[in-house]
C-alpha positions as CSV (number, residue, x, y, z in Angstrom):
1,M,113.7,171.2,125.4
2,S,115.3,169.4,122.0
3,Q,114.0,166.4,120.6
4,I,113.7,163.6,123.2
5,R,116.2,160.6,122.0
6,V,116.7,157.1,123.8
7,R,119.1,154.4,122.9
8,F,118.3,150.7,123.7
9,A,122.2,149.2,123.7
10,P,122.1,145.5,124.1
11,S,125.1,143.4,124.1
12,P,125.2,140.7,121.3
13,T,126.5,138.1,123.9
14,G,123.4,135.9,123.8
15,T,119.8,136.1,123.5
16,L,117.3,139.1,124.5
17,H,116.7,138.4,128.1
18,I,113.2,139.3,129.5
19,G,114.9,142.1,131.7
20,S,116.7,143.5,128.7
21,A,113.2,143.4,126.9
22,R,111.5,145.3,129.8
23,T,114.6,148.1,129.3
24,A,113.8,148.0,125.4
25,L,109.8,148.4,126.1
26,Y,110.2,151.5,128.9
27,N,112.8,153.1,126.2
28,Y,110.3,152.3,123.6
29,L,107.3,154.1,125.8
30,F,109.1,156.8,126.7
31,A,109.8,158.0,123.0
32,R,106.8,157.3,121.5
33,H,104.6,159.2,124.7
34,S,107.5,162.1,123.8
35,G,107.3,161.9,120.3
36,G,110.9,161.2,120.4
37,V,113.3,159.0,118.8
38,M,114.6,155.6,119.8
39,V,117.9,154.6,118.9
40,L,118.8,150.9,118.7
41,R,122.7,150.9,119.5
42,I,124.8,147.4,119.4
43,E,127.4,147.6,122.1
44,D,129.7,144.5,120.5
45,T,133.1,145.2,121.9
46,D,133.5,142.3,123.4
47,I,135.2,140.5,120.5
48,K,135.4,137.0,121.9
49,R,131.6,136.3,122.9
50,S,129.8,139.3,120.4
51,L,128.1,137.1,117.8
52,R,126.2,138.5,114.4
53,E,123.8,135.9,115.0
54,H,122.9,137.0,118.6
55,E,122.4,140.7,116.9
56,S,120.0,139.3,114.3
57,S,118.3,137.1,117.3
58,I,117.8,140.4,119.5
59,T,116.6,142.3,116.5
60,R,114.2,139.6,115.7
61,D,112.7,139.5,119.0
62,L,112.6,143.2,119.2
63,H,110.7,143.2,115.8
64,W,108.1,140.7,117.4
65,L,107.6,142.5,120.6
66,G,106.8,145.2,118.3
67,L,110.0,147.5,119.9
68,S,110.6,149.1,116.6
69,A,113.7,151.5,116.7
70,D,114.0,154.5,114.3
71,E,118.2,154.3,114.3
72,G,120.1,151.7,114.2
73,P,121.8,148.8,112.2
74,G,120.0,148.1,109.1
75,L,118.1,151.2,109.8
76,G,120.2,154.2,108.6
77,G,120.4,157.4,110.3
78,E,122.3,160.8,111.2
79,H,124.3,159.2,114.0
80,G,125.9,156.2,113.1
81,P,127.8,153.9,113.2
82,Y,125.4,151.9,115.3
83,R,127.8,149.1,116.2
84,Q,130.7,149.8,118.6
85,S,132.8,147.9,116.8
86,E,132.6,150.3,113.8
87,R,133.4,153.1,116.2
88,S,136.5,152.9,117.0
89,G,138.0,156.3,115.4
90,L,135.6,158.3,117.4
91,Y,136.8,156.5,120.5
92,E,140.2,157.4,119.5
93,E,139.6,160.8,118.9
94,G,137.9,161.1,122.4
95,V,141.2,159.8,124.1
96,R,143.1,162.2,122.6
97,T,141.0,165.3,123.4
98,L,141.2,163.9,126.8
99,M,144.9,163.2,127.3
100,E,145.5,166.7,125.5
101,S,143.3,168.5,128.3
102,G,144.9,166.5,130.9
103,A,141.9,164.6,132.2
104,A,143.6,161.3,131.2
105,Y,147.1,159.8,131.1
106,P,148.8,156.6,130.1
107,C,149.4,154.1,133.0
108,F,152.4,151.6,132.5
109,C,151.6,149.5,135.7
110,T,151.4,145.7,135.0
111,D,148.8,143.4,136.0
112,E,151.1,141.9,138.4
113,R,151.9,145.3,140.1
114,L,148.0,146.3,140.2
115,G,147.3,142.6,141.8
116,A,149.5,143.3,144.5
117,L,148.3,146.9,145.4
118,K,145.1,145.5,145.5
119,Q,145.9,142.9,148.1
120,E,147.7,145.5,149.8
121,Q,144.9,148.1,150.1
122,L,142.3,145.2,151.1
123,G,144.7,143.8,153.8
124,H,144.6,147.3,155.5
125,G,140.9,147.5,155.3
126,L,141.2,149.9,152.3
127,M,138.9,150.2,149.1
128,P,141.1,149.1,146.1
129,K,141.8,152.0,143.9
130,Y,144.6,153.1,141.8
131,D,147.6,154.8,143.4
132,R,148.1,157.3,140.4
133,T,151.8,156.2,140.4
134,C,151.8,156.9,136.8
135,F,150.3,160.1,137.0
136,H,153.0,161.8,138.6
137,L,155.6,160.1,136.2
138,E,158.0,162.7,134.4
139,R,156.8,163.7,130.9
140,D,160.2,163.1,129.4
141,E,159.8,159.4,130.8
142,V,156.3,159.0,129.7
143,E,157.3,160.1,126.2
144,R,160.4,157.8,126.6
145,R,158.0,155.0,127.4
146,L,155.5,155.4,124.6
147,E,158.2,155.7,121.9
148,A,159.3,152.4,122.9
149,A,156.0,151.0,122.5
150,E,155.8,149.5,126.1
151,P,152.2,148.4,126.8
152,H,150.0,150.5,128.8
153,T,146.3,151.7,129.2
154,V,145.0,155.0,129.2
155,R,143.5,156.4,132.5
156,F,140.8,158.8,133.5
157,Q,141.9,161.4,136.0
158,V,138.9,161.2,138.5
159,P,138.6,165.2,140.2
160,A,137.9,165.5,143.3
161,G,134.6,166.2,145.2
162,D,131.1,164.4,144.5
163,V,129.3,163.5,142.0
164,T,125.6,163.8,142.2
165,F,122.6,163.7,139.7
166,T,118.7,163.3,140.1
167,D,117.5,159.8,139.0
168,L,114.0,160.2,137.3
169,I,113.0,157.1,139.4
170,H,115.3,157.5,142.4
171,G,115.7,160.9,142.9
172,M,118.7,162.4,144.0
173,I,121.7,160.3,144.5
174,S,125.1,161.2,145.3
175,F,129.5,159.4,144.7
176,S,132.2,160.3,146.3
177,S,135.3,160.6,144.1
178,D,137.1,159.3,147.0
179,V,135.8,155.3,146.3
180,I,136.4,155.3,142.7
181,G,139.9,156.0,141.6
182,D,141.3,156.8,138.5
183,F,139.7,153.9,136.1
184,I,140.6,152.7,132.7
185,I,139.4,154.2,129.3
186,K,141.6,152.5,126.7
187,R,143.3,149.1,127.6
188,S,146.3,147.9,126.5
189,D,144.8,145.6,124.0
190,G,143.5,148.8,122.3
191,G,140.1,148.0,123.2
192,F,138.1,150.7,125.2
193,S,136.3,150.5,128.4
194,Y,132.6,150.8,128.7
195,N,131.7,153.8,130.5
196,Y,134.0,155.2,128.5
197,A,132.8,154.0,125.0
198,V,128.8,154.6,126.3
199,V,129.9,158.3,126.9
200,I,131.3,158.9,123.5
201,D,127.9,157.2,122.0
202,D,125.6,159.0,123.9
203,A,127.2,162.4,123.3
204,G,127.7,161.4,119.5
205,M,124.0,160.2,119.2
206,D,123.0,163.2,121.1
207,I,121.0,161.2,123.7
208,T,118.8,163.1,125.9
209,H,117.6,160.4,128.6
210,V,119.3,157.1,129.6
211,I,116.9,154.5,130.9
212,R,118.4,151.7,132.0
213,G,118.4,149.0,135.0
214,E,119.4,149.9,138.5
215,D,122.5,147.5,138.4
216,H,124.1,150.7,136.4
217,I,123.9,153.2,138.9
218,T,127.1,152.8,140.0
219,N,128.7,153.8,136.5
220,T,126.6,156.7,136.5
221,A,129.4,158.6,138.3
222,R,132.2,157.7,136.1
223,Q,130.4,158.9,132.9
224,L,128.9,162.0,134.5
225,M,132.8,162.5,135.1
226,L,133.6,161.9,131.7
227,F,130.8,164.4,130.0
228,A,132.2,167.0,131.6
229,A,135.9,166.5,130.9
230,L,134.6,166.3,127.5
231,G,132.5,169.2,127.6
232,K,129.4,167.4,126.7
233,Q,126.0,167.9,128.3
234,A,125.0,164.6,130.0
235,P,121.6,163.0,129.7
236,A,119.1,162.5,132.1
237,Y,119.2,159.1,133.9
238,A,116.5,156.5,134.5
239,H,116.9,153.5,136.7
240,H,114.4,150.9,136.5
241,S,114.4,148.1,139.5
242,L,115.7,144.4,138.0
243,I,113.2,141.9,137.5
244,H,113.5,139.1,140.4
245,A,112.7,135.7,140.6
246,P,109.6,134.9,142.7
247,D,112.1,133.8,145.8
248,G,113.6,137.1,145.3
249,G,116.6,135.8,144.1
250,K,118.2,136.7,140.8
251,L,115.7,135.4,137.8
252,S,117.5,132.5,136.2
253,K,117.1,129.7,133.8
254,R,115.9,126.9,137.2
255,H,113.0,129.4,137.5
256,G,112.2,128.5,133.7
257,A,111.9,130.5,130.5
258,T,114.0,133.8,130.4
259,S,114.7,134.8,126.9
260,I,112.0,136.5,124.8
261,G,112.9,133.8,122.0
262,E,111.6,131.4,124.5
263,F,108.3,132.9,125.7
264,R,107.8,133.0,121.8
265,D,108.5,129.3,121.1
266,L,106.3,128.6,124.4
267,G,103.3,130.2,122.8
268,Y,103.1,133.4,124.2
269,L,101.9,136.4,122.0
270,P,103.6,139.4,122.0
271,A,100.7,141.6,123.0
272,A,100.7,139.7,126.0
273,V,104.3,139.8,126.9
274,V,104.6,143.7,126.3
275,N,101.6,144.3,128.4
276,Y,103.0,141.9,131.0
277,L,106.5,143.8,131.1
278,A,104.7,147.2,131.2
279,L,103.1,146.1,134.4
280,L,106.0,145.2,136.1
281,S,106.8,148.4,137.9
282,W,104.9,151.0,135.8
283,H,101.3,152.0,137.4
284,P,99.1,153.3,135.2
285,G,96.7,156.0,136.1
286,D,93.4,153.8,136.4
287,E,93.0,150.2,137.5
288,R,93.0,148.6,133.8
289,E,95.5,145.8,133.3
290,I,95.0,145.4,129.6
291,F,96.6,147.8,127.2
292,S,97.8,147.6,123.7
293,L,101.3,148.7,122.7
294,D,99.7,152.3,121.8
295,E,97.8,152.5,124.7
296,L,100.7,151.9,127.1
297,A,102.8,154.7,124.9
298,A,99.8,157.1,125.5
299,E,99.7,156.6,128.9
300,F,103.2,156.1,130.1
301,D,104.8,158.4,132.8
302,M,108.3,158.1,134.4
303,A,106.8,159.6,137.3
304,R,104.5,156.3,138.1
305,V,107.8,154.1,137.5
306,S,108.5,152.4,140.6
307,K,111.9,151.8,142.6
308,S,110.7,148.8,144.3
309,P,111.9,145.6,142.6
310,A,109.6,143.9,140.5
311,S,108.7,140.0,140.8
312,F,108.4,137.8,137.7
313,D,104.6,136.3,138.5
314,L,104.0,133.8,135.8
315,D,100.7,132.8,136.6
316,K,100.0,136.6,136.0
317,L,101.7,136.4,132.5
318,N,99.6,132.9,131.4
319,W,96.3,135.0,132.9
320,L,97.4,137.9,130.7
321,N,98.2,135.5,127.7
322,G,95.1,133.2,127.8
323,L,92.9,136.6,127.5
324,Y,94.8,137.8,124.8
325,I,94.4,134.0,122.7
326,R,90.4,134.5,123.4
327,E,90.6,137.9,121.9
328,L,92.0,136.5,118.6
329,E,89.6,135.8,115.4
330,P,89.8,131.9,115.0
331,G,91.2,132.3,111.8
332,E,94.4,134.1,113.1
333,L,94.3,131.3,116.0
334,A,94.1,128.7,113.6
335,T,97.4,130.0,111.9
336,L,99.1,130.6,115.1
337,V,98.7,127.2,116.6
338,A,99.5,125.0,113.5
339,P,103.4,125.1,114.1
340,Y,102.3,123.4,117.2
341,L,100.0,120.9,115.8
342,E,102.8,119.9,113.1
343,E,105.2,119.6,115.3
344,S,102.8,117.1,117.5
345,G,102.3,115.1,114.3
346,I,98.4,116.4,114.0
347,S,97.4,117.4,110.8
348,L,94.0,119.3,109.9
349,A,92.4,119.3,106.7
350,P,91.2,122.3,105.0
351,G,88.3,123.5,106.5
352,Q,88.9,122.2,110.0
353,E,91.3,124.3,110.7
354,E,89.1,127.3,111.9
355,V,86.3,125.4,113.5
356,V,89.1,123.5,115.7
357,A,91.0,126.9,116.5
358,A,87.5,128.2,117.9
359,A,86.7,124.9,119.6
360,I,89.8,124.9,121.7
361,Q,90.6,128.9,121.9
362,A,88.7,129.3,125.4
363,N,90.9,126.3,126.8
364,L,94.1,127.6,125.8
365,V,96.8,129.5,128.1
366,T,99.7,129.2,125.7
367,L,99.7,128.4,121.8
368,A,101.4,125.5,122.6
369,D,98.5,124.0,124.5
370,A,96.9,123.5,121.2
371,P,97.7,119.8,120.9
372,K,96.3,118.7,124.3
373,Y,92.9,120.0,123.2
374,A,93.5,119.3,119.5
375,G,94.2,115.8,119.3
376,V,90.2,114.7,120.1
377,F,89.4,115.8,116.4
378,V,92.1,113.7,114.8
379,E,92.9,110.9,117.1
380,D,91.5,107.2,116.3
381,I,88.9,106.6,119.2
382,D,86.7,103.8,120.3
383,P,84.0,105.5,122.3
384,A,83.1,101.7,123.7
385,A,86.7,101.3,125.6
386,S,85.9,104.7,126.7
387,Q,86.0,104.7,130.5
388,H,82.7,106.7,130.2
389,S,81.0,104.2,128.1
390,E,78.6,104.0,131.0
391,A,76.9,106.9,129.5
392,L,76.1,105.3,126.4
393,A,73.7,102.8,128.7
394,Q,71.1,105.6,129.2
395,P,67.6,104.6,127.8
396,G,67.0,106.1,124.6
397,V,70.9,106.6,123.8
398,E,70.6,104.7,120.4
399,E,67.6,106.6,118.8
400,V,69.9,110.1,119.7
401,L,72.5,108.3,118.2
402,E,70.7,107.5,115.2
403,L,69.0,110.9,115.0
404,L,72.7,112.7,115.1
405,G,73.5,110.2,112.0
406,A,70.7,111.0,109.9
407,A,71.4,114.7,110.1
408,V,75.0,114.8,109.5
409,S,74.4,112.1,106.6
410,G,72.1,115.0,105.2
411,V,74.9,117.6,105.2
412,H,77.0,117.7,101.7
413,A,80.1,118.8,103.0
414,E,83.0,117.2,105.2
415,Y,83.0,120.2,107.7
416,F,80.6,122.4,108.4
417,A,80.0,125.8,110.6
418,A,80.0,125.8,114.5
419,D,76.8,127.7,114.0
420,Q,75.0,124.8,111.6
421,A,76.0,121.9,114.4
422,R,74.6,124.3,117.0
423,E,71.6,124.3,115.0
424,M,71.5,120.6,114.5
425,L,72.2,119.4,117.9
426,R,68.9,121.8,119.0
427,E,66.7,120.2,116.1
428,I,67.9,116.4,117.6
429,A,67.1,118.0,121.6
430,A,63.9,119.2,120.1
431,V,62.8,115.9,118.5
432,C,63.8,113.8,121.8
433,K,61.9,116.0,124.1
434,R,58.9,115.2,121.8
435,R,59.7,111.7,122.1
436,G,60.2,111.8,125.8
437,I,63.8,111.1,125.5
438,K,65.1,112.7,128.9
439,G,68.6,115.3,128.6
440,K,70.6,112.9,130.3
441,S,70.4,110.6,127.3
442,I,71.1,113.1,125.0
443,H,74.7,115.4,125.5
444,M,76.9,113.4,127.5
445,P,75.9,110.1,125.8
446,L,76.8,112.0,122.2
447,R,79.9,113.6,123.8
448,V,81.4,110.0,125.0
449,A,80.5,108.4,121.5
450,L,82.3,111.1,119.3
451,S,85.6,111.6,122.0
452,G,85.4,108.8,124.3
453,R,85.6,111.5,126.9
454,D,83.5,113.2,129.5
455,Q,84.7,116.5,128.9
456,G,86.2,118.7,125.9
457,P,85.1,121.4,123.4
458,E,81.5,122.8,123.1
459,L,79.5,119.6,121.9
460,Y,78.8,121.6,118.8
461,Y,82.1,122.3,118.2
462,L,83.0,118.7,118.4
463,V,80.3,117.9,116.1
464,A,81.4,120.7,113.2
465,G,85.2,119.9,113.6
466,L,85.3,116.3,113.5
467,G,83.7,115.9,109.7
468,S,81.2,113.8,108.8
469,G,83.2,111.0,107.7
470,R,84.9,110.6,111.5
471,I,81.4,111.2,112.9
472,L,79.3,108.6,111.4
473,D,82.7,106.1,112.0
474,R,82.2,106.9,115.4
475,L,78.5,106.7,115.8
476,A,78.7,103.2,113.9
477,R,81.1,101.9,116.7
478,S,78.9,103.5,119.4
479,L,75.9,102.3,118.0
480,E,77.5,98.7,118.2
481,F,78.1,99.0,121.4
482,V,74.4,100.1,122.4
483,R,73.2,97.2,120.8
484,R,75.3,94.8,122.1
């Protein structure tokens, strides 16, 4: 077999939908697993809706996911151009070939006639299809009408018989040509139909496997007919299931985020999104659920892709994202959460970022959760006004607060390491034990004194991340309340 070549061919009429991203991922994994090539092709023949900014957005999202193509716009390759809008000459050449062989013919029927034909067929309980009126025109009449520049389309003459192919996911699939009818390959405005253009593209780009959503299954029969009429080798097809909403319907905006850009902005990590998308219909050979992109490529097997519908489970994605966040180094996490903190008006000082990131890391489901947990490190808090201030009334609390104040005053830095804070608290606890101060007068009072809350990050993270100045200020307020 020649080198495997797959293609991801989005239309730049919007952002990258999560369903399309899974198609791109399966193509990428299949190509990488086999040592093949992934082509990025932009299907931008819808002139009114196709925008370069959408193309840039799609390319950016693919890069964010780590799904790098080998050929495509801006990447080069021997099979370009890689935008359909730049391939019209190739499409014209193919139309001429089909017309010269008798596999295609001009159709002069107006929209009004075609609409009336459709209604008549429906009225008789028939499936609408073209009645081949123009196929039966005499050659002289055809030439006369073409010479007069009469508006027309070009239709493909559908051959009789069944079209059968073996789908790599669904198995044997068969269509009867009786229900298809001669379809348009070139429109009257000079544009080309989707089914025709992709055949010219797939043939010209030596695509060996087409991996796409099952909503394209019905297109396959038309495309196979065109490959045969052009004398080209058709690729193998694999149609994966679509992503459904939890209620079984189409995944839409009412269910929340649906585009990759939205998930990125909400604070999901690309590795988590890729891991989740891969597992929506593909089942690995073992019970693992955590895979890097390279591990997915090594394990990927089309035979283990289920044809059953895939249901989008946000809870599962959140779980995976939380796992990936907890695997980050504090410095990397600090960089990733910085934009979310800045947007919320939270400004951390140099030396504070990493310890705060480490402090809140275990609580994060997405990066966007960071402000909710980081606020305690910068907010103006009056511990005495806290609803948990009763914790400061425990016996021995005054001495505990004084011990922490003395320890912090002895540190010649505004911020210090979490390990240093942990050791500081251990020494305070040891002193308290020797002086007969019980545990309930140590940890909860310290937490309330420093944060005004009864829950939050580990106490040693709180001490390390607040900084000496803020700690001493809050301790002073708490001691004033205790001494009243």
